[in-house]
Backbone as CSV, one residue per row, in Angstrom:
resi,resn,N_x,N_y,N_z,CA_x,CA_y,CA_z,C_x,C_y,C_z
1,MET,0.905,16.502,-4.479,0.070,15.508,-3.991,-0.002,15.721,-2.376
2,VAL,-1.308,15.797,-1.895,-1.512,15.841,-0.451,-2.148,14.446,-0.004
3,THR,-1.769,13.895,1.120,-2.212,12.662,1.442,-2.904,12.900,2.895
4,ALA,-4.042,12.231,3.022,-4.676,12.125,4.371,-4.110,10.977,5.158
5,LEU,-3.356,11.256,6.284,-2.688,10.239,7.016,-3.467,10.111,8.264
6,ILE,-4.123,8.825,8.318,-5.060,8.634,9.545,-4.581,7.772,10.581
7,LEU,-4.258,8.111,11.736,-3.769,7.273,12.807,-4.791,6.464,13.430
8,ALA,-4.606,5.062,13.359,-5.618,4.330,13.659,-5.072,3.028,14.300
9,ALA,-3.991,3.258,15.109,-3.246,2.178,15.584,-3.388,1.955,17.122
10,GLY,-4.216,2.913,17.826,-4.211,2.902,19.223,-4.794,1.680,19.819
11,ARG,-4.568,1.501,20.976,-4.846,0.357,21.940,-6.297,0.448,22.426
12,ALA,-6.798,1.539,22.471,-8.286,1.752,23.113,-8.493,1.099,24.455
13,VAL,-7.498,1.386,25.231,-7.534,0.795,26.682,-8.877,1.233,27.277
14,ARG,-9.212,2.506,27.381,-10.450,2.863,28.010,-11.756,2.376,27.515
15,MET,-11.702,2.090,26.221,-12.909,1.640,25.595,-13.185,0.290,25.788
16,GLY,-12.007,-0.608,25.901,-12.213,-2.001,26.147,-12.325,-2.956,24.750
17,VAL,-12.579,-2.256,23.737,-12.857,-2.956,22.530,-12.053,-2.091,21.222
18,PRO,-11.899,-2.689,20.255,-11.416,-1.675,19.005,-12.365,-0.672,18.621
19,LYS,-12.201,0.460,19.225,-13.278,1.579,19.116,-13.281,2.089,17.737
20,LEU,-12.448,1.976,16.844,-12.633,2.409,15.603,-13.646,1.732,14.683
21,LEU,-13.906,0.480,15.138,-14.860,-0.327,14.578,-16.239,-0.170,15.085
22,LEU,-16.495,0.706,16.059,-17.749,0.999,16.703,-18.349,1.892,15.695
23,THR,-19.750,1.949,15.654,-20.570,2.712,14.807,-21.127,3.789,15.363
24,LEU,-21.191,4.859,14.485,-21.953,6.168,14.550,-22.787,6.499,13.475
25,ASP,-24.111,6.648,13.593,-24.866,6.793,12.454,-24.753,5.887,11.345
26,GLY,-24.535,4.561,11.750,-24.631,3.453,10.762,-23.207,3.304,10.007
27,ARG,-22.360,3.958,10.421,-20.809,3.637,9.873,-19.869,3.656,10.951
28,THR,-18.872,2.951,10.948,-17.773,2.802,11.823,-17.185,4.141,12.079
29,LEU,-16.552,4.523,13.233,-15.857,5.594,13.334,-14.712,5.948,12.279
30,LEU,-13.931,4.738,12.096,-12.948,4.861,10.948,-13.560,5.210,9.712
31,ALA,-14.662,4.415,9.192,-15.101,4.746,7.904,-15.606,6.159,7.728
32,ARG,-16.008,6.831,8.709,-16.511,8.234,8.833,-15.341,9.011,8.515
33,VAL,-14.173,8.770,9.203,-13.018,9.655,8.876,-12.458,9.545,7.542
34,ILE,-12.416,8.177,7.021,-11.928,7.987,5.691,-12.907,8.608,4.602
35,ALA,-14.136,8.586,4.851,-15.146,9.220,3.928,-14.888,10.781,3.878
36,SER,-14.688,11.243,5.106,-14.372,12.786,5.122,-13.063,13.009,4.255
37,ALA,-12.062,12.160,4.438,-10.614,12.426,3.673,-10.934,12.151,2.103
38,ARG,-11.713,11.239,1.940,-11.745,11.020,0.410,-12.670,11.940,-0.266
39,ALA,-13.528,12.656,0.567,-14.336,13.798,-0.047,-13.516,15.178,-0.050
40,SER,-12.390,15.177,0.526,-11.637,16.355,0.621,-10.699,16.482,-0.568
41,ARG,-9.817,17.474,-0.519,-9.004,17.694,-1.688,-7.632,16.773,-1.586
42,CYS,-7.636,15.854,-0.624,-6.567,15.013,-0.546,-6.512,14.029,-1.732
43,ASP,-5.425,13.784,-2.242,-5.241,12.914,-3.317,-4.925,11.354,-2.822
44,ASP,-4.843,11.134,-1.735,-4.432,9.703,-1.181,-4.974,9.591,0.209
45,VAL,-5.323,8.600,0.658,-5.722,8.120,1.932,-4.892,7.103,2.545
46,LEU,-4.142,7.268,3.462,-3.378,6.325,4.266,-3.756,6.080,5.575
47,VAL,-3.959,4.788,5.929,-4.357,4.442,7.434,-3.177,3.727,8.123
48,VAL,-2.864,4.115,9.276,-1.714,3.454,9.949,-2.340,2.485,11.010
49,LEU,-1.946,1.167,10.884,-2.631,0.109,11.623,-1.800,-0.168,12.849
50,GLY,-2.388,-0.777,13.893,-1.582,-1.294,15.050,-2.463,-2.455,15.805
51,GLU,-3.309,-2.026,16.782,-4.034,-2.841,17.501,-5.088,-3.400,16.465
52,ALA,-5.464,-4.702,16.565,-6.588,-5.250,15.872,-6.404,-4.899,14.317
53,ALA,-4.950,-5.012,13.890,-4.641,-4.636,12.515,-5.441,-5.167,11.425
54,ASP,-5.799,-6.557,11.650,-6.378,-7.352,10.625,-7.907,-6.751,10.367
55,LYS,-8.771,-6.668,11.577,-10.020,-6.168,11.365,-10.120,-4.664,10.879
56,VAL,-9.211,-3.863,11.522,-9.200,-2.376,11.202,-8.706,-2.231,9.759
57,GLY,-7.749,-3.097,9.313,-7.200,-2.897,8.049,-8.216,-3.268,6.918
58,GLN,-9.088,-4.403,7.296,-10.122,-4.726,6.318,-11.266,-3.524,6.126
59,GLU,-11.533,-2.933,7.358,-12.371,-1.888,7.299,-11.873,-0.621,6.526
60,ALA,-10.613,-0.322,6.646,-9.907,0.817,6.062,-9.897,0.489,4.433
61,MET,-9.650,-0.690,4.107,-9.552,-1.027,2.637,-10.914,-0.939,2.037
62,ALA,-11.873,-1.416,2.751,-13.229,-1.440,2.263,-13.747,-0.019,2.155
63,ALA,-13.407,0.777,2.910,-13.757,2.183,2.756,-12.876,3.129,1.718
64,GLY,-12.007,2.464,1.052,-11.174,3.060,-0.064,-9.809,3.582,0.370
65,ALA,-9.198,3.220,1.523,-7.911,3.604,2.000,-6.826,2.567,1.782
66,ARG,-5.642,2.916,1.748,-4.620,1.951,1.700,-4.030,1.999,3.282
67,THR,-3.202,1.050,3.497,-2.740,0.979,4.933,-1.228,0.550,5.088
68,VAL,-0.794,0.793,6.199,0.641,0.514,6.585,0.612,0.164,8.134
69,LEU,1.341,-0.855,8.474,1.368,-1.288,9.900,2.530,-0.658,10.587
70,ASN,2.227,-0.111,11.851,3.110,0.241,12.676,3.292,-0.768,13.816
71,PRO,4.604,-1.562,13.609,4.887,-2.578,14.594,5.127,-2.168,15.906
72,ARG,5.313,-0.818,16.156,5.665,-0.325,17.400,4.596,0.654,17.863
73,TYR,3.424,0.246,17.488,2.172,1.094,18.057,2.120,1.115,19.534
74,ARG,2.561,0.096,20.297,2.329,0.213,21.702,3.260,1.106,22.332
75,GLU,4.198,1.718,21.579,5.050,2.756,22.348,4.405,4.119,22.134
76,GLY,3.273,4.366,21.330,2.480,5.502,21.354,2.411,6.108,20.007
77,MET,1.551,7.196,19.942,1.080,7.841,18.643,2.227,8.387,17.798
78,GLY,3.279,8.804,18.425,4.473,9.283,17.770,5.085,8.237,16.780
79,THR,5.006,7.071,17.213,5.513,6.073,16.333,4.587,5.771,15.173
80,SER,3.418,5.918,15.383,2.464,5.844,14.184,2.586,6.845,13.229
81,LEU,2.774,8.101,13.766,3.016,9.198,12.700,4.247,9.006,11.921
82,ALA,5.203,8.480,12.667,6.562,8.284,12.008,6.277,7.139,10.952
83,ALA,5.614,6.051,11.261,5.340,4.896,10.334,4.630,5.538,9.094
84,GLY,3.723,6.322,9.329,2.777,6.777,8.277,3.774,7.688,7.195
85,ILE,4.421,8.633,7.969,5.260,9.517,7.208,6.307,8.764,6.352
86,ALA,6.757,7.682,6.842,7.772,6.764,6.149,7.037,6.121,4.847
87,ALA,5.717,5.966,4.863,5.090,5.197,3.973,4.302,6.060,2.842
88,LEU,4.683,7.387,2.935,4.027,8.320,1.997,4.556,8.174,0.713
89,ALA,3.901,8.291,-0.447,4.363,8.331,-1.818,5.361,9.168,-1.819
90,PRO,6.352,9.008,-2.819,7.546,9.926,-3.055,7.144,11.341,-3.586
91,GLY,5.976,11.359,-4.293,5.575,12.715,-4.666,4.691,13.473,-3.748
92,CYS,4.549,12.887,-2.500,3.674,13.566,-1.576,4.278,14.907,-1.046
93,GLU,3.731,15.957,-1.080,4.152,17.340,-0.491,3.781,17.700,0.754
94,ALA,2.615,17.148,1.170,2.132,17.378,2.582,1.165,16.280,2.982
95,ALA,1.009,16.140,4.312,0.238,15.101,4.855,-0.726,15.790,5.757
96,VAL,-1.999,15.565,5.724,-2.985,15.950,6.836,-3.045,14.893,7.868
97,VAL,-2.685,14.992,8.889,-2.744,13.965,10.024,-4.169,13.958,10.808
98,LEU,-4.823,12.961,10.698,-6.106,12.749,11.213,-6.209,11.792,12.235
99,LEU,-7.004,11.777,13.143,-7.167,10.768,14.207,-8.325,9.965,13.819
100,GLY,-8.201,8.739,13.903,-9.306,7.590,13.628,-10.477,7.800,14.430
101,ASP,-10.184,8.358,15.635,-11.289,8.551,16.595,-11.944,9.864,16.793
102,GLN,-11.717,10.547,15.724,-12.220,12.032,15.660,-13.276,12.158,14.490
103,PRO,-14.369,11.461,14.629,-15.256,11.243,13.520,-16.037,12.509,12.966
104,CYS,-15.851,13.774,13.650,-16.795,14.828,13.280,-15.803,15.870,12.455
105,VAL,-14.751,15.512,12.208,-13.780,16.362,11.348,-14.368,15.981,9.874
106,ASP,-14.876,17.122,9.211,-15.411,16.925,7.794,-14.520,17.239,6.805
107,ALA,-14.858,17.150,5.505,-13.944,17.438,4.518,-13.652,18.875,4.333
108,ALA,-14.613,19.777,4.745,-14.421,21.201,4.724,-13.217,21.595,5.624
109,ALA,-13.212,20.882,6.743,-12.125,21.175,7.842,-10.786,20.723,7.227
110,ILE,-10.839,19.680,6.545,-9.612,19.244,5.940,-9.089,20.179,4.799
111,ASP,-10.021,20.520,4.032,-9.778,21.520,2.936,-9.312,22.852,3.423
112,ALA,-9.778,23.348,4.687,-9.288,24.567,5.090,-7.863,24.491,5.461
113,LEU,-7.495,23.282,5.985,-5.997,23.228,6.318,-5.235,23.178,5.009
114,ILE,-5.556,22.625,4.025,-4.910,22.617,2.798,-4.828,23.933,2.138
115,ALA,-5.956,24.745,2.136,-6.023,25.987,1.676,-5.142,26.914,2.397
116,THR,-5.083,26.782,3.757,-4.022,27.635,4.386,-2.648,27.381,4.250
117,TYR,-2.299,26.174,3.995,-1.035,25.705,3.633,-0.659,26.236,2.141
118,ARG,-1.585,26.218,1.360,-1.345,26.884,-0.003,-1.098,28.387,-0.134
119,ALA,-2.022,29.147,0.822,-1.973,30.454,0.895,-0.683,30.994,1.640
120,THR,-0.361,30.224,2.739,0.714,30.745,3.648,2.185,30.198,3.335
121,GLY,2.230,29.000,2.640,3.375,28.358,2.583,3.993,27.699,3.851
122,LYS,3.280,27.891,4.932,3.843,27.405,6.287,3.799,25.849,6.211
123,PRO,4.974,25.076,6.749,4.986,23.697,6.629,4.130,22.982,7.647
124,ILE,3.542,23.740,8.606,2.784,23.180,9.595,1.463,24.048,9.696
125,VAL,0.335,23.330,9.640,-0.921,23.963,9.724,-1.784,23.392,10.813
126,ALA,-2.020,23.940,11.861,-2.811,23.168,12.905,-4.205,23.735,13.074
127,SER,-5.054,22.863,13.724,-6.418,23.297,13.992,-6.480,23.949,15.265
128,ARG,-7.206,25.089,15.483,-7.397,25.674,16.573,-8.954,25.659,17.106
129,TYR,-8.984,25.053,18.407,-10.473,25.056,19.045,-10.359,26.092,20.238
130,GLY,-10.652,27.318,19.999,-10.707,28.195,21.232,-9.221,28.367,21.510
131,ASP,-8.895,28.043,22.877,-7.578,28.193,23.389,-6.648,26.968,23.187
132,VAL,-7.267,25.967,22.445,-6.572,24.709,22.253,-6.114,24.579,20.903
133,VAL,-4.997,23.950,20.628,-4.477,23.692,19.260,-4.396,22.206,19.276
134,GLY,-4.927,21.543,18.113,-4.940,20.072,18.035,-5.018,19.577,16.700
135,ALA,-5.457,18.302,16.636,-5.690,17.536,15.359,-7.011,18.001,14.732
136,PRO,-7.004,17.966,13.358,-6.030,17.700,12.392,-4.990,18.558,12.185
137,THR,-3.682,18.039,11.876,-2.609,18.981,11.528,-2.057,18.717,10.056
138,LEU,-1.747,19.603,9.296,-1.070,19.496,8.057,0.501,19.643,8.478
139,ILE,1.329,18.527,7.908,2.749,18.726,7.888,3.224,18.630,6.487
140,ALA,4.066,19.570,6.113,4.550,19.658,4.683,6.012,18.856,4.735
141,ARG,6.318,18.541,3.518,7.530,17.617,3.339,8.846,18.199,3.876
142,ALA,8.909,19.518,4.082,10.211,20.035,4.727,10.373,19.516,6.167
143,LEU,9.302,19.047,6.725,9.317,18.546,8.140,9.129,16.984,8.162
144,PHE,9.026,16.274,6.935,8.836,14.902,7.118,9.939,14.094,7.836
145,GLU,11.226,14.543,7.605,12.234,13.772,8.268,12.247,13.878,9.540
146,GLU,12.015,15.093,10.031,11.972,15.306,11.684,10.589,14.528,12.187
147,ALA,9.518,14.613,11.389,8.346,13.879,11.951,8.535,12.304,11.998
148,ALA,9.433,11.837,11.148,9.600,10.392,10.938,10.519,10.024,12.087
149,GLY,11.095,10.829,12.928,11.943,10.533,14.023,11.201,10.609,15.317
150,LEU,9.981,10.865,15.434,9.177,11.102,16.672,8.757,9.790,17.323
151,GLY,8.619,9.839,18.472,8.383,8.651,19.292,7.338,9.098,20.396
152,GLY,7.092,8.147,21.287,6.269,8.569,22.451,4.726,8.435,22.092
153,ASP,4.030,9.180,22.911,2.485,9.249,22.790,2.021,10.779,22.634
154,VAL,2.631,11.428,21.702,2.474,12.891,21.710,2.165,13.386,20.232
155,GLY,2.119,12.423,19.254,1.705,12.700,17.964,2.658,13.833,17.360
156,GLY,2.224,14.902,16.666,2.938,15.960,16.106,3.186,17.189,16.744
157,ARG,2.564,17.217,18.237,2.861,18.400,18.870,4.166,18.797,19.116
158,PRO,5.190,18.073,19.231,6.608,18.436,19.497,7.018,19.390,18.233
159,LEU,6.600,19.082,17.052,6.845,19.767,15.993,6.287,21.254,15.980
160,ILE,5.135,21.371,16.609,4.509,22.605,16.730,5.279,23.507,17.995
161,GLN,5.534,22.832,18.970,6.337,23.416,20.086,7.688,23.821,19.617
162,ARG,8.493,23.013,18.791,9.806,23.331,18.354,9.832,24.452,17.297
163,HIS,8.820,24.533,16.525,8.791,25.509,15.276,7.564,26.444,15.257
164,PRO,7.346,27.348,16.382,6.180,27.979,16.346,6.302,29.170,15.061
165,GLU,7.368,29.340,14.632,7.343,30.448,13.568,6.972,29.697,12.210
166,LEU,6.777,28.476,12.145,6.547,27.760,10.899,5.075,27.282,11.078
167,VAL,4.312,27.719,12.011,2.933,27.247,12.176,1.989,28.199,11.699
168,ALA,0.900,27.906,10.935,-0.288,28.697,10.558,-1.290,27.686,11.383
169,GLU,-2.501,28.534,11.649,-3.644,27.973,12.428,-4.929,28.118,11.597
170,VAL,-5.793,27.163,11.726,-7.172,27.333,11.261,-8.213,27.284,12.266
171,PRO,-9.040,28.052,12.486,-10.172,27.986,13.516,-11.088,26.955,13.104
172,LEU,-11.495,26.008,13.987,-12.453,24.990,13.624,-13.576,24.969,14.693
173,PRO,-14.727,24.551,14.341,-15.785,24.418,15.442,-15.460,23.511,16.426
174,ALA,-15.905,23.685,17.509,-15.530,22.788,18.783,-15.907,21.339,18.627
175,ALA,-16.895,21.082,17.780,-17.402,19.676,17.506,-16.407,19.040,16.951
176,ALA,-15.804,19.491,15.960,-14.607,18.805,15.312,-13.623,18.200,16.122
177,SER,-13.251,18.680,17.312,-12.332,18.306,18.160,-12.717,17.191,18.904
178,TRP,-13.913,16.738,19.006,-14.471,15.598,19.812,-13.721,14.393,19.332
179,ASP,-13.220,13.666,20.206,-12.628,12.390,19.900,-13.353,11.288,20.891
180,ILE,-13.283,10.032,20.701,-13.952,8.935,21.393,-13.075,8.178,22.063
181,ASP,-12.973,8.020,23.364,-12.057,7.287,24.148,-12.864,6.330,25.247
182,THR,-14.134,6.765,25.506,-14.876,5.813,26.486,-16.243,5.538,25.902
183,PRO,-16.910,4.453,26.386,-18.267,4.185,26.030,-19.204,5.309,26.338
184,GLU,-19.019,6.056,27.316,-19.782,7.216,27.770,-19.715,8.259,26.515
185,GLN,-18.413,8.543,26.181,-18.356,9.592,25.047,-19.039,9.256,23.867
186,LEU,-18.856,8.003,23.478,-19.561,7.475,22.264,-21.066,7.665,22.570
187,GLN,-21.751,7.318,23.475,-23.111,7.529,23.666,-23.598,8.810,23.686
188,ARG,-22.671,9.733,24.153,-23.063,11.247,24.110,-23.130,11.686,22.642
189,LEU,-22.074,11.185,21.914,-21.996,11.640,20.539,-23.034,11.006,19.774
190,ARG,-23.463,9.816,19.982,-24.526,9.078,19.202,-25.824,9.814,19.571
191,ARG,-26.061,10.442,20.739,-27.293,11.227,21.084,-27.208,12.419,20.317
192,CYS,-26.087,13.021,20.250,-25.975,14.377,19.407,-26.270,14.021,17.746
193,VAL,-25.743,13.074,17.339,-25.914,12.805,16.049,-27.363,12.177,15.812
194,GLY,-27.884,11.337,16.714,-29.215,10.877,16.583,-29.307,9.748,15.416
195,GLY,-28.295,8.982,15.340,-28.504,8.083,14.319,-28.295,6.564,14.863
196,GLU,-28.408,6.379,16.221,-28.336,5.018,16.646,-29.620,4.668,17.438
197,PRO,-30.117,3.332,17.313,-31.330,2.943,17.976,-31.036,3.251,19.462
198,GLY,-31.943,3.935,20.214,-31.965,4.185,21.597,-31.015,5.294,21.950
199,GLY,-30.467,5.749,20.918,-29.421,6.922,21.248,-30.152,8.228,21.100
C-alpha cells in the first residue's frame, strides 16, 4: 500500500487566511491536490490538519481523504510529517508526501515517484526541478521511524541530507514546484490557469 500524505496544517501567515480553502479554477487548492492523489496509484489519501482544522478537515473529507490532527503544527512542517507518518495504516509500505499548497502536482508526477521507487528500491524518491530538489517526496517504510522523529519547519529535507545514498530523483516540470504563499502568487497562478473571473 502506498499512501498520499498531504501536509495541510500550516498557518498561512503571509496569506492572512486559510489558503488551502482558496480557489483555483473552481476548486480549492486542497481539493486539487487531493484529486491528483486520488487519480494516482496511491491506495490511500491522508491529510494532516492544523490551522483551521475544522474547515480544512471538512474540505478534505468532502474530497475523499481521511484526516489526522497535528496538535504541534505551530512548531513547523516537520511535526506534521511526523504526525502523518504515525497515522499511516500498518500495511503502508511508502508515503508520497505532498504539500497542500502545491496545486500543480498532477497524478502523473505522483505515479512517476512511485514507479521510480518500484524500479530502484530506494527508500527516498525526491522531485528535481532543475537545480532544486523538493516536494513531493516518497518515503518508504524503512525510514518511517526516523521521519516520525522529525521536528522544526523543514519537512523531509533532513532525511535527504542524511542519506544521499538512499535517494533516487525524478525530474518534474518547473510548474509542478509552484506553491502558494501570498495573494500575489495565487493571482499569478490564476492568470496562468485562466479559471477565475478577472484572472
